N, C-alpha and C positions, 0 to 999 in steps of 0.2 A: 357379727355372728354368722351372717349369710356366707361370708368368705370362708370361715372355718368349716361350716357345714358342707359347702361345695367341694372343698379339697378333701374332706373326710370321705365323701361319697366317691370321689375319684380313687382314693387309696383303697377303699373296699372293692371297687371294681377291678383294679389292677391285681389285688390280692386273690380275688376269686378266679380271674382269668389265667394268671401266670404265676401265682405264688407269692410268698412273703418277700423273698429277696428281690424279685423284679419290682414289687410295689415300693420296697425300701429304696432301691436304686433310682426310681422315678421321683420319689420324694426328695432325695438328696440333690438330684439334678435341678429340680424346681427351686429348692432352697438356694443353691448357688446362683441361679438366674435372678432371684429376688435381691441377693446381695449386690450383684453387678448392676442391676437396675437402680438400686438405691444410690450406689456410688456415682452412676452416670447422672442421675437427677440432681445429686448434691453438687456436682461440678457445674451444672447449668446455672447455679445461683451466682457464679462468678462471671461477669461480663468483661471480656478482654477489651473489645473495641466496639463502638456503636456509631452508625451513621443514622441521621434522622432528618426527615423532611415531612412536614405535615403530620399525618397520622401513621406514616410508614417508618419503620425502623429496620435496619439491617444490622444484625448483631453477631459478632464473632465470639463464641464461647471456646472451650477447649477443643480445637479441631472440628468445630461445627459452625456453619454459617446458617443462621436462621433469619426468617423474615416475619415481622410482626405488623399487624394493622390494629391501631388503637389498643395497643398492649395485649392483643390476642394473637397467639402464634398461628400462622397459616401454613407454615412448613411443619415438618415432623422429623423426629429422630435426628439424623446428621444434617438435614437440610440440603445445601448445595454440596455436591461432591463430584469427583472424577474417578474413573477406573480404567485400568489398562490390563489387557490379557497378553502375557508373554510366555510362550512355551507352555500353554495350558494353565498357567498360574495367574490369578487375579490380584492385582495390586490396587487398593483403593486409597483415596486421599486421607480419610480419617485415620488410617493406620500409618501414615507417614509423620515426619517431624515438621512442625509448622513454625514459621517466624512471621509475626503479624505486626503491621504498623499502619497508621493513618497518615497518608501523605498530603491530604487536603481535607477540608471539612466534609467533603462528599465522596472521597475515594479511599478505599481500603486496599492495601497491598499485602499479599500473602506469598511467602516463599514455602513451597511444599517439597520436602526432600525425603526420598526413599533411601534407606540404608542398604538394602539388599540388591538394588538395581542401580545402574549408573545414570539416573534420571532425576531431574528436578523440574518443577513447574513454577512459573510466576503468574499469580492470579492478580487481576486488577478488577475490583468490583466498584462500580460507580453508581451512586444514587442520583440519577439525573433529575428526577422529580418524584413526587409522591406516588406516581403511577408508572414509573419506568426505572428499571435497574439494568445496567449494562455489565456483562460478565465477559472479561477477556482473559484468555489463558495462553501463555507462551511456554515452550518446553525447551530445555537444554539437555542434550544428549552427550554423555561423556565418552561413549564408544559406540560403534555401529550396533544397531539393534533392530529387531523386527517386532511389530505389534500385530497380533491377530485380530484385536478389536480395541476400540477406544470409545469411551462414553463420557458425556457431561450430563449429570442427572440432578433432578430436584425431587426430594421426598416431601410430600405435602400431606396435610391432615386427611384422616379418613372421613371427616365430615363432608368432604367433597364426594358427591354421589355420581356425577356425570362427567365423562371425558369428552374432549374435542380433539380431532385430528384434521386440521384444515376445515373442510366443510362436512366431514364425516363425524357423527356423534354417537354416543351410546352410554349405557349405565355400567358402572363397575360391578363385578360380581361381589358377593359377600366375602369379606376377608377371612380366609381359613389358612391356606399355605401360600408360599410364593407362587405366583401365577401370572403369566403374560397374557395380555389381552390381544387377540388377533386383529390386525389392522389391514384394510384393503389398500389405502393410499400410502404407498411406500415412498413417494417423492414429495410429500407435503413439506411446507415451509415452517409449520409450527404445530405444536400440540398444546393441550391445556386442560383445565378442569373448570366446570361450571358449578356455581354455588346456588343453593336455594335458601341459604341462611342470610338474614339481614346483616349480621355482624361479621360476615366474611366477604372476600372479594373474588371475582373471577380471575383466574391466572392463565396467562398465555406465555408459553415458552417458545419464543421466536428465534429460529436459527437460520433464517434466510440469508443472512450476511456471513455465515460461517465460511472459513477458508477452504474446507473440504466438503465433498459430497456427503450429505447427512440424511439419515433416515430416522423415522420416529419409532419409539417403543414405549408402551405403557404397561405398568405392572401393578399388581397388588403385592404387598409384603405379607409375611406371616403375622400371626396374632401378636407375637412379641414386639414387633415394630409398629403394627397397626397403622400403616401408611399407604399412600399411593405414590408411585414413582413415575416421573416424566423423564424419559431418556432421549437425548440426542446422540445417535449412534453413528460412528465413523468406522469404516472398514479397515482392512489390512493395510499396513503402511510400513515401508522399510526406511529407516533413518540412518544417515551417517552422522558422525560426530559433528556437533554444531548446535546453533540456536534456531528454532523454528516457531512460527505461529501454530497454535494447537486448536483453539476454539474461540468462536465469538458468538455470543447469544444475547438476547434481550428478554428480560422478565417483565411482562406488562401486567399491572394490577388494575383491573377494570371494574368499576362499580356500576356504571350505566349499562343496562342490558341492551339498549339500542346501539351503543358504540360497539359492543361485542357482536351483535347481529350484523352490523355493517362490516366488521372485520372478517367474519365468517363468509359473508356474501361476496366480498371482494376475492377471497380465496376460491370460492366456487366459480366466479367469473374467469379467473386466471386459468384454472384447470380446464374449463370448457374451451377457452380460447386455445390453450396449448394442444388439446386433443384435436381440435379442428385444424390447426396449423400443421400438426404432425401428419395428418391424413392428406392434407392438400400440398404441403410444401416440406416434405421430409428431406431437408438438405442441411447438413451440419457443416459449419465453418469453424476452424480453429485459428485464432490469431495468437501469436506467441512472441514473447520477448525471451529469447533462448537463454539457457544457463551460460555463464561466462565467468570462469575463475582462473586465477593464476597465482601459484604459490600460496594457496589458502585465502587469497583476497578476492572479493567479488567485484565485478565491473558494473558500470552504468552505460546504457546504450539508448534504448528507446526513450525519447523525451529529453535527451541531452544534446546540446549543440557541441559538446566536447566529450565524446565517448572515451572512456578510459577506465583503467583499474584503479580502484579507490585506495587511498592511504588510510591508516588507522584513524586519523582525525576526521575523515569523511565517513566513518562507519555508519552513521545514522542517516546520511544524505541519500535520498532516493527520488529521482525525478519521476513525474507522472507520465505515462506513455500516451501522449496526446493523440498522435495520428492513429495508433491502434485503437484507442478508446472511442474516438470520433467514428472510425470505420465500423467498429462493433455496434455502436448505437444506430448508425444509418442502416446497417444490415438488419438489425432487430426491428426497426421501424418498417422494414419492407417484408417482414414475415419470416425471416430466416433464423434458424437456430444457431446461435453464436456462442463460442466459448473463448474468452480472453484469458490466457494463462501467462502471468508475468513471473517468470522463474527467478528473476533478479530480486523482485520485491518480496517474493515468498520463500526465497532460498531453496528452490526446487532444483535438484540435480537431474542429470540425464535419465537415470533409472526411473525416477518418479515421473518425469515428463513422459517417457515412453509408455509407462503404465497408464497414465491419464489418457493419452491419445488412443491407446489400444481399447480402452473402455468406451471412449466417445465414438470411434469409428467415423471420422469426418469424410466429407466429399472433397474438401479442399483445406490445405494448411498454408497460412501466410506467416512468414517470419520477417521481422524488421532487423536489418543488419547494419554494420558500420565498418569503416576501414580497419581499425585495430582488432576488431572481433571477427573479421571475415573468415579467416582460416578456421577458427574455432567453430563458427556457425556452419560452415560447409561440412565439416566433419560430422557434426551432430545431424544435420539434415540428410546426409547420405545414409546414415544408420537408420533414420526414421522412414526413409523413402520405400516405395514399393506398392502400397495399397491405396494411395490417393495422390493427386497432383500437388506439387509444392510451388508456391509463389514466394518471391523475395522482393523486399522494398527497402527504402531507407536512404539516407544521405551518403551514398557510396557510389563513386564514379565507375569503378572497375566492373560492377555487375551490369552496366549499361552498354558494354561493348558486345558486338556480335559474337566474338570468340568465347565470351564467358559461358554462354549457353552451350556452345560447341564443346567446351572442355568439361562441362558439368552436366551430363545427361540426366541426372536426377532432379535438376531444377527445370520446371516446366514453364514458368512465367516470371518476368521481372516487371514490376510496376514502378514507373518513373515519376519522381517528384511527389506532389500532393496527391495522395492516392485513394482517398475515400470513395469518390464517385467511380473511379476506374475499377476498384475492387467490386463495387456493387454491380456494375455492368458485366464484369467477368463472371461473377457468381451466377447471375441470371443467364448468361450465355452457356455456361457449363450445364446448368440445370435443364435448360430448354434445348440443348444440343445445337446452338447457333454458331455462326462463324465469329472469329475474333478480329476480323480485319477492320472493323469500324470502331473498335474500342481504342480511343485516344490514350496515349501514355502507356501503352502495353508493348512488351517485347515477348514473343512467343515462337513456337515452332509450327510449321505447316508443311506437310509432305517432306519431312526431313530437313527443311531449310529454316533458318532463323529469320523471322520477320520483325522489323522495327517500325511500329506505327508512329504517326506524327504525335508531337507532345500535346497534352491536354491543357486547354486554357485554365487559368487559376479560377477558383471559386470567387465570383464577384461579391455575392451576398453571403457573408459568413454566418449570418443568423438563419440562413436557409438550412443549415445543418442542425440536427438535434444536438442537445447537450451531450458531451462525451459520456460514455458508459462509466459509471462509478459503482453501481450496485453490484455486489458479488466480488468486488476487488478488495485487496487488503489495504484499504484506504489509510489506516493508521501507519502503514509502512512508508507511505509517500511523504517524505519530509524534505522541504526546502523552505526553511523558516528563518531568514536572516534576522539578526538581532535577538535571537532566542525568543521568537514569537511563541505565544501559548500553543500547546498541542492538544488535540489533533489539529493539524493545519492542512489546508487543501490548496491545490494549484489550479489556476484558471488562465484563460487567454481572453484579452479584449481586442486583440488585433493580430495580424500576421504580417511578417516581412519588415523591411527597413529601407529607408530612402538613402542611407549612406553606403559607401562603397569600400569598406575595409577589406583589404586583400585577403585576410585570413578567414573571413566569416564563412561558415559552412552552409547554413540553411538557405540564405538568399541565393547562393550559387546552385545548390543541388535540389532544393525543395520548392523554391519560389521563382525560378526562372529570372533571377536578377533582382534589382532593387525596387520591387513593387510593394507598396504599402497598402493594406486593406484594414478597415476597422469595422467593429460591431457597433450596433446602436447602443449608446450609453444606457438607455433604459433597460434594454435586454440584458446588458452586462450586470446591472444592479439587481435585476430580477433573479438571475442565476446566483448572485451572491446571497440574496435573501433566502433562497431555497437551501443553499449549502449550509447556511448558519442555522436557520430555524427548523428545517426539516431533517437535515442530516447531522446536525449537532457539532459542526466544526467551530473551533474557537479562534481561528485566524485564517487569512487568505493571502497567498502569494501570487501575483500576476507575473507569469513567466513569458510575457511578450518579448519579442526581439528588442524592441525599444518602446517602452510604454508611453514616454512623454513626448512623442511626436504629435504636434497639433495641440496647441495650448487650449483652445476653446473646447475641444473634445475632452481633455483632461479635467478642465474646470466643470464641465457638464456632468461627468462621472462623479466628481466630488459633490456637486449640488444634489444629484439623485441619491447618493449615499446618505447625505444629511436628511433629505426629505423622507427616506424610508426608515430613518432612525436605527440604522443597523448597529452602531456602537460596537464595531468589530475591528480589532487591529489587523492591518493589512500592509503588504509590502510590494515593491515593484522593482523591475530592472529598467534602468534609465541612463540617459547621457547627461552628465553634469552641466555641459555647456548649453544645453537646451532649457535649463531651469532659469527661473527668475524669482524674485521675492514673492510676487503674487501667486505664482503656481505652487511654490513650496508652502506658503502659508495656507493655501486652500487644501493642499494634501494633508498637512498637519491637522487642520480643523476637521477634515473628514475621517481622521483616524489612522493615517499612515504611520506605521510603527518603525519601518526601516526601508532603506533604498540600497539596491546594488548598483554601483557605478563602475563602468568599464573605463579605466584610465590608461592602462596598458604600458605606458612608459613615462619617465620623468623628463624626457628630452623632446622638445617640439619638432625637431628635424625628423626624428624617427616616426612620429605620428603623421607628419606630412607625407613621408615616403610610403607609408602603408595605406594611404587614402582615407585615413580616419577623419580628416577635415575637422579637427577639433581644436578650438582655442584653449590651450592648456591653462593659461592664466585665468580665463573666465571659468574654466572647470574647477580650478582650485578655489576660486572665490565662492562658487556655488556650493562646493563641498563644505567649506567653512561655515557658510550660512545654514546649511543643513544641520550641522552640529549645533550651531547657536540656537536653532529652533527646537532642539531636543529630539531630533529624528536620528535614530541609529543608522549607521551606514557601513556597507561592506564594499571594499575596493578590490578590483582585479588588475594584476600586472602580469606582463609576459617578458621572458628573456629569450633572446635569439632573433629579434626582428631584423630585417635587412638593414645593414649599417650599424648593428650593435657593436659597442666597444666597451672596454673596462670603464671608461668615463661615463657612458650612458647608463650602464648598470649601476654605478655609484649614485648617479642622480636619481634613478628610479627608487633605489632602496632608501635614500635620504628623504625623498618626497613621501614615500609610504609611511616612514616613521614619524615624520613631521606632522602629517595629517592625522595620525593616531586614530585610525578607524576602529569601530567595534570589532571587526574581523576583516581579514584580507585573504587573497589567494595569489600566490606566485606560481606561475605555470611556465612550461616550455613551449615556445611557438611550434605549432604543428601544421605543416603545409599539406592539408588533406587533399588527395587527388580530386580534381574538379574545381578547386578554388583558384583564384588569380595568383595567390601566393605560391601555390605549387608550380604553376607555369613560370613565374618569375624566378623562383629558386632553381628550377630545372634549366632554364635558359642561362642563368648565371653560374651554373655548375656548383651550386651551394648545397645541394641535397647530399647528405652523408650516408643515407640508407634508404633502400627501397623495400625493406622488410616491413610489411604493413603492421605486424604485431607491435613494432616499436613506436608506432604513431599514436601514443597515448597521452603525451604531454605532461605526464606526471613523473615518469622515471627515466625517459630517454629523450635526448635532443637529437633530431635527425637533420639539423642544419649546421653548416659551417659558414660563419660570416667572414668577411675579408680580414677582420682583426682577431677573431676568436674561433677556436675549434669547438665542435659539439661537446666534447668532454669538459672543456673549460666552462662552457655555458651551464652545463649540468652542475658543476661544482659551485658556480656563483649562485645558482638557484638554491642549492642546499644551504649555502652560507647565509643567504638572505632570510631563509626560513628560520635558521637558528638565531640570527640576530633579532628577528622579530619576536620569537618566543621569549628570549631573554629580556627584551625591552618590555614586553607585556607583563612579565613576572616581576619587573622592577630590579632585575639583576644588572641591567645596563641602563644608563641615562642616554639621552639623545646624543650628547657630545661623545660619550664613550663608544656608542654604536658607530658613529661616523669615523672614529679612529680605526676601527676594525676593517672598514671598507678598503678595497684595493686603491692604491695610490696611482694617480694618472699623470 
C-alpha cells in the first residue's frame, strides 16, 4: 500500500507541475522500467557457471559476474564488467555476446564479443582462495583501432558506506544520480570499500600488477542501479591488429579489520617513500626489450641464448629478460625510478613504445640487443633519440668495436658483458655529473673520442644481487615450461656460466668472459622458489641455468632443501645428459622435477668432439633413457650445420632423435654468432655463407657451408627432419618408415 501511495503522490505532483500528458509519460516510462527490472531479476535465477571456495562464490549469470559471501551478494547489478570508449561511443561488456565455460574447478573462462566493433576479450577469472579472486583480460583486435578510454569495473552493494583509495578514505554521498567521487591520489595501486556490516566483507580492488598505467575512479550509480562502482581506468591507447594483454587485477575479500589496516598502512608507507625519493633522487631510467617483428612474427631476444624470430609452434614461448630484470631490481634498491618495458612479452609496437617513453621522460634509456635484431634495434633507437642518452647492452660483438659508436652517434654508451653493476655506476655518474673513466665494462665518448674502459670482473657472489624484478611485468606471458608444466610458470637462475667449451655457445663468450661457472647458495635458491610459489602464485618453475647439473653435491643439496621446505611444485632444468647419474636423477625426481632439457646437438660423436662439446654420446643416451624410465619428461635439442656435417651425420642425428622419442624436441640451424669461437673457426675456414646479421636467427636461414653441404641443403634437411618428426609423433610414420625417408649415404 505504501508503494501505491508513494507513486500516486508522484503522479499528482507531475500533473500539477506540468500537466496530464507529462504525468502520463512519466508513468509509462516508470512502468517500462519495472518490466525490464522484473525480466532482469528473473534471469538471475539461472546460474550459468559457479566457482566456490569456503564461503565465497563467483557466479556467472546471463552476462553478469557476481560475487557472493555466505550466499549474500556483495556485488550489485552487472558485477564485474569492462568498458571501452571509441570515437565517443561507450561499449560495455554486458551488452556484448558471451561464451562461458569452466576450464578448471576454480577457473572461469569467458569470451566477450562485440558485434559492432572488431574486438573481442578473453576473460580468465580464478578463485585462488576464499579471500582472493584474480581477474585477467586479454583483447584481440581484428583491425587497427584507437581507444579513448578503457575501464575494468566492479559494481558493489550500496550497503558499503565508505570508500578506500590506497591510504585515502571517505564516505560515499547518498545515492541520487550518477556521480563521481573526487580523488586526490591519482597514482594509487588499489581502491576499495569498507563495511560496517557483520555479514559483509571489505573489498579491495588491487590493480598494482596491471599491464598499463592505471588510475582509480569511484562512482555512485543512480537509484535504478543503487550501487557503488570501483573503476580501474586506463587511458588512450592505439592498437594494431593482433592479440594483447588488456587488464590484470586482484579482488581481495578481507574480513579481519587489522589485515585491512595493515594493507592501507603499507600503501601509506610506499607513497611516503616515493615522495621522498622523487624529491631527493628524481632520476628515471627506462630498460627496454625493443619491438622486433618480421613478416608478422615476433622475435625473442633478452633472456634467450638463441635470439631469433619465432615459428608458429613457438608462439607461446617467451624467455624472461634476466639481465634487464636484475638490473632494474638493483637500480630500484638504490633509490632510482625504473621502468622495465618488455615489448616482446607485451606485444608493444614502436608507436606504443614511443608514447610510453614520451610520458615517462627518462634521464637514460638502456636497450638489450642481439646480432639478428641489431639493424632493427638501431633503427628504432635512432627514432627515439634526442631527449636523453641511450645505452646498448647484450650478447652482441659488433657493438663493442670502436667504430660502432663512431658510425652511430645516437648511441651514447655500450655496456659490455654482465652489466648490472656497470649500469648502476653509470646512472650514479650521470646523475652526479661524474667522470665515466673509472666505470669498468663501459664504452663511451669523451671530447669526441670513443673510450673503451677495461672489462668488469664477474660478480663473484650472485646472491649479493637482489632477486630480479618481476612485479609490474607481464609474468603470465613468460613461458618456458618443458613437458607442458602447469601454468603460470616462472623462470629462475641458480647459477651463471658453464665449464664446458662448446664453440657455438654465445653467453660464455660474450657475457661471462669465458668458461667461468658461479653458483648461488642452495638455501637462497629454494627461498626464492618458495616466494615465487607461495607469494606470487606460480604453479611451476623452470631453471634456465646454462648448465644446471654441474656439481653433483650442489644439485643434491638443492633437492634436499626443496624437500625440506615441502614445496611440492613441479620444476624443470636445462642440463647435460652425460653429467647425470642414477643418484642425481632419482634425487631430482623425488624433489619434484617434471622435465629436463638436454642439449645433444648431433648423433655423431666426431662432430661433438670437433665443436668442443666434450660429451660422451653413449653415456648421454644411457642417461636420457634412464630419465625416461624414471618418468621424467625430456626435451632434446639438435643442430644441423656443425663443422664437418654430412648427409650421413644428419641421418644419424634424425634417427637418434626419433629413437629416443622425447616429449618434445628442437631442430635448429647452427648459427656462428660474432664473438664466438665458432664464428672465428668458420671465418678462417671460409665456411660463412652470409654476413647479413638479420639472417643469423637459426630458424629460417643457414649461414654456413660445410665441406660436404651447402647452406641451402642444410636448410632443406632441417625442414625434412621437422616434418619426419611431426609425422612420427602423429603416428603417421613408424620408426622404420621414418628411417627410409632419410637421405641415403
